[in-house]
N, C-alpha and C positions, 0 to 999 in steps of 0.2 A: 314324573314316574317315581314311585317310592322304592328306590334301590335299598337292598340290605347292605349298607356300606358302613365302614368304620374309618375313623381318622385317628392319627397319633397325636397326643396332646403336645408332644415336643415339637411337632412340625406345624401345628394348626395356626400358630400366630406369626409364622414367617411371612413377611410382606410379599405379595405377588405369587407365592407358591400355592398351587392347588394339588391335592392328592386325595386318594381314596383307596381303601381295600374293600373289594366287593366279594360277597359270599352268596349263599343260597338266599332266595331261589333264582338269583339273577346270573345265570351262566353267560359269560361273555366270550366263550370259545365256540366258534362256528364249526369246529371239526369233531367235537365230542360232547356227550352229555345231553341233558334235556333241552328242548326248545332251541336247537342250534339255529333255526331260521330266525330267531329273535336276537341272536348274539350281536349282529352288526347294528341294528337299530338301537339296541341297548348301549353299545359303545358310543354311538353318536349322541344319544340322550345324556349319557354320563358326561361326556366332554362338554356338551352345552350347559349342563347344570354346574360344572366346575369353571366355566368361562374359558375353556380350552378349545383349540382348533382341531376338530375331528379329522379334517383332510390331511393333517400332518401327524396323526397318531402313528407311532412307530413301535414295532414289536420284534423280538428276536425269535429265531427258530431254535428253540432250546435243545441242547444236546447233552446235558449233564456234564458240561465242562466248566472252564473258568475264564474263557476269553471274553473280553469286554470290547464292544464296538462303539466307536464314536458316531454320533448322529449329527449331520450337518445338512446344508441345503441340497446336497447331492443324493441323500438317501432318506430324508425325512418323508414319512408317509409309507415307508416299506412295512408290510405286515398289517396295514390298516384293515384290510379285508380278509385276512386269514393267513394260514401257514405258507401258502404257495408263494406269497410275495414278501415274507418276512426276511430279515437280515440273517443270512445263513451262518451256521456253525458258531454260534455264540450263545451265552446265557446271560450276559450283561450288556446294558446299554448306558451311554452317558451323553450329555449335551450341555451346552451353555446357551443355547438358542431360546429366546422367548417364543411362546406359541407353538412349541413342539412337544406334545405329551408323549411320554414313554409308558409302555405297559408290558407286564410279564405275568406268567400264569403258573399255578401250582395246584396240586391236590394232595398235600401232605409235606412237600418240600418247603424249605424256607424261601421267602421273598424278602430281600433286604433293600432298603432305600437309604441313600446317603445324600445329604444336601450340604453345600458349602455356600452360604448366603453371600459372602463378600465377593467370591469369584463368580457368582450367579451360575453355579454348576450343580447339576444333579446326576445321580447314577443309580441304577437299580440292577439287581442280579437275582437269579434263581439258583438255589443251592440245596441239593439233597446230600446224601452221605458222600457222593463223589465230589461235589462242590466243596463240602467241608474238608475232605481229605486233601483236595488240591489247593486249598487256600483261596476260595472264591471271594471272601470279604476283603482279604489283604490285596488281592489282585484289583478289585474295584477301586480301593483307596489309592493305590499306586497309579492306576491308569488316569484317575482324575487329577492327581498331582502333575503327572507328566503332560497331560493334554491342556489343562486349564490353569496351572499354577495354583490349584486348590491346596489349602493347608489343612492337614489332619486336625490340628488343634482348634480349627474353626468349624470343623464338620459336625453335623448332627446326623445320627443314624437311627433307624427304626427297623426292627425285625418283626415281620407280620406273623399272625397265627400259623402254626404248622404242627407236624407231629411232635409231641412232647414225650419226655422219657416215661411218663406214666403209662403210655401205650406203645411207644415205638420200640418194639423188640427187633433185635438183629441176631444173626447167627454167630456162633462162637468163632467161626473162621473169619467173618467180617470184623468182629471185635478185635481179634488178634491182629488183623491187617491195619485197622485204624489205630491201634495202640502204638504202632510204629511211627505214626505221624506226629509232628510237634504240637498239634493243637488238641489232642485227645488224651488227656490225663484222667485220673480217677473221678474228677468232677464232671467229666463228659461221658465216660463209659462206666456203667454200674451193673453189677451182677446181683440179681435177686431171684431166689428160688431156682437156681440153675438156668436162668435166662438173662441174656445181656440186653441192656437198654441204652439208647443213645440220646444225648442231649445236644442237638445241633445248635440251639440258640447260644448255649454257653461257649461252644467251640467258635462260632462266628464272632461272638463278643470278644473272645480272647484275641482273635485275629485283628479286629478293629483296634483294640488297645495296643497290640504289638506294632500296628502300623502308625501309631501316634495319636489316636483319638483319646480324649479324656473319658474315663468311665461314666461320668455323670451326663455325658452327651449322647449316651446310647440307650434307647428305649427298646424293650423287648416284651412282646406279648406273652401272657401266661396261658392263653387259650390253646387247647389241643384240638387239631382238626379231626383226629381219629375218634375221640369220645364226645366231642361237642358237635351235635348234629346241625348247628347253624352253618357248618362248612362242608364243602365237597371234600371227600376223602377217598383216595385210591385204595388204601388199606381196608376201609370199612365197606365201600360200595363197589369196588372193582374197577377195571381199566376203562369202562365206558362212562364213568362218572363225569360230571362237569368240572370246571376249573374255577378256583378262586383267582382273583385278579388284583394286582396292585398297579395303579395308574398315578402318574405324577407329571407335573410340568410347570414351567413359569408362565404366568399369564402375560400376554403381550401388552405392554403399556400403551396408553393412548398416544397416538402420533408416532409410535416406533415402527420400524420396518419389521416385517415378519422374519426375515432372515438377516444374516450379517455376512 
């Protein structure tokens, strides 16, 4: 099936890692947007195309927070079929298990993928302005360090297409609130023609660097989901739009056990 999917060049050559960012017209969210009845078959087909195990596909029930949940043999596969079974009260997931794909969704918010090849660890998280203000990228790096001994200097990160400052207007009250956080300086908040604009990518990049990641190991998409119609957009299309999806996992090596 010809998915409208994108890959990050910095991640595409990592051995045994499979990943894809999926946009229009292939809605993978069974709870909202067009063709919800096709969302689960599309998830399965995407996993098959990437060489990943659909049965262990795991998703968070996103709440615009910064909590990161570890995925192991006890909860792998949660959220495979939709929100009702997803891992509750978290926006981030991480695992070091082969054959366990992780997936998260957005429609203007950022999706961040972090990979530590030596530790065989991956993590992804969803971050809108609340996730930016709460330090979502920093929380993901720290969680992977604590759980898997992952080292920030060996990590590679990619930030998917999201609302960019060309279109992402916020209120003056929110701008004032964000200005009080450590990650939102003048390069993150800009005032143009009496309107405030937010650059979430720059804020998340700053958090990753502060957490110890080398700047050269952070890839960030320039695409804006609001003005680029290749993507689902809450701001442009309303709350009933579909969802862009970021999926990643380690392929199970031949002869290896599915879990550990």
